[in-house]
C-alpha positions in Angstrom: 18.2 10.7 -3.6 19.0 7.3 -5.0 20.2 4.4 -2.8 23.7 4.7 -4.5 23.8 8.5 -3.7 22.9 7.8 0.0 25.6 5.1 0.2 28.1 7.5 -1.3 27.2 10.1 1.3 27.5 7.6 4.1 30.9 6.4 2.7 32.2 10.0 2.5 31.0 10.8 6.1 32.4 7.6 7.6 35.8 8.3 6.0 36.1 11.6 7.9 34.7 10.4 11.3 34.2 7.5 13.6 30.6 7.2 12.4 29.5 3.6 12.7 25.7 4.0 13.0 23.0 6.1 11.5 19.3 6.3 12.4 16.8 7.5 9.8 13.4 8.4 11.2 10.7 8.6 8.4 8.1 11.2 9.1 5.1 12.3 7.0 1.3 12.2 6.5 -0.7 9.1 5.8 0.0 7.7 2.4 3.0 9.8 1.7 5.3 6.9 1.0 7.3 6.5 4.2 7.3 2.7 4.2 8.2 2.6 0.5 11.1 5.0 1.1 12.3 3.0 4.1 12.2 -0.2 2.0 14.3 1.6 -0.7 16.9 2.7 1.9 17.3 -0.8 3.4 17.3 -2.4 0.0 14.4 -4.9 0.7 10.8 -5.0 1.6 10.9 -4.8 5.4 8.0 -2.4 5.9 4.4 -3.2 4.8 3.1 -0.6 2.3 0.5 -0.1 -0.3 -0.3 2.5 -2.9 -3.4 3.9 -1.3 -4.1 6.5 1.3 -5.2 3.9 3.9 -2.6 3.7 6.8 -0.6 0.5 6.9 1.8 1.4 9.7 0.0 1.4 13.1 3.0 1.7 15.3 6.7 2.7 14.8 8.8 -0.1 13.4 12.5 -0.3 12.8 14.9 -2.3 10.7 18.7 -2.3 10.7 20.9 -3.1 7.8 24.7 -3.1 7.7 26.5 -1.4 4.7 29.3 -3.9 4.1 31.7 -1.4 2.3 32.2 0.6 5.5 30.4 -1.5 8.2 28.0 1.3 9.1 24.7 0.2 10.7 21.7 2.0 9.2 18.5 1.8 11.3 15.4 3.0 9.6 12.4 3.8 11.8 9.1 3.8 9.9 6.4 5.8 11.8 2.6 6.0 11.5 1.2 8.8 9.3 0.5 12.1 10.8 -3.1 13.5 10.7 -3.1 16.1 13.4 -1.1 17.6 16.4 -2.1 14.7 18.6 -0.4 12.3 16.2 2.7 14.5 16.2 2.9 14.5 20.0 2.5 10.7 20.1 5.2 10.3 17.4 7.5 12.6 19.4 7.1 10.3 22.5 7.9 7.2 20.3 11.0 8.9 18.9 12.2 9.8 22.4 11.7 6.2 23.5 13.7 4.9 20.5 16.2 7.7 20.4 19.7 6.6 19.3 22.8 6.9 21.3 24.1 10.5 21.4 27.2 9.4 19.5 25.2 8.2 16.5 23.9 10.3 13.7 20.1 10.7 13.6 18.4 11.9 10.4 14.7 13.0 10.3 13.4 12.4 6.8 10.2 14.2 6.0 8.4 12.3 3.2 6.0 14.2 1.0 3.8 12.6 -1.6 4.2 14.4 -5.0 0.9 15.7 -6.4 -0.8 16.4 -3.1 
């Protein structure tokens, strides 16, 4: 999905509801491109990333951008890569700690590296 398509979707949804905030939680294995995808969503390089399989994100980080056309706050949460069940349980605890208000939309985006 391109940034424009994502913005169109947000625009459509906000026209039909009182939606004013969206949280996108990036989930995937190490090196899958979560940080790059998060940077694409927010429109700038806010999350450190590289092209290798070495993990860059050590702890969950978030960044919020306001879409001016409809004044929707989009918060992207970039998470460390998952290697095993222990990592998943730690991630679950992080997400619960950062969970958005129940009146906000929360999207879990699973990022998969093509060719793996």
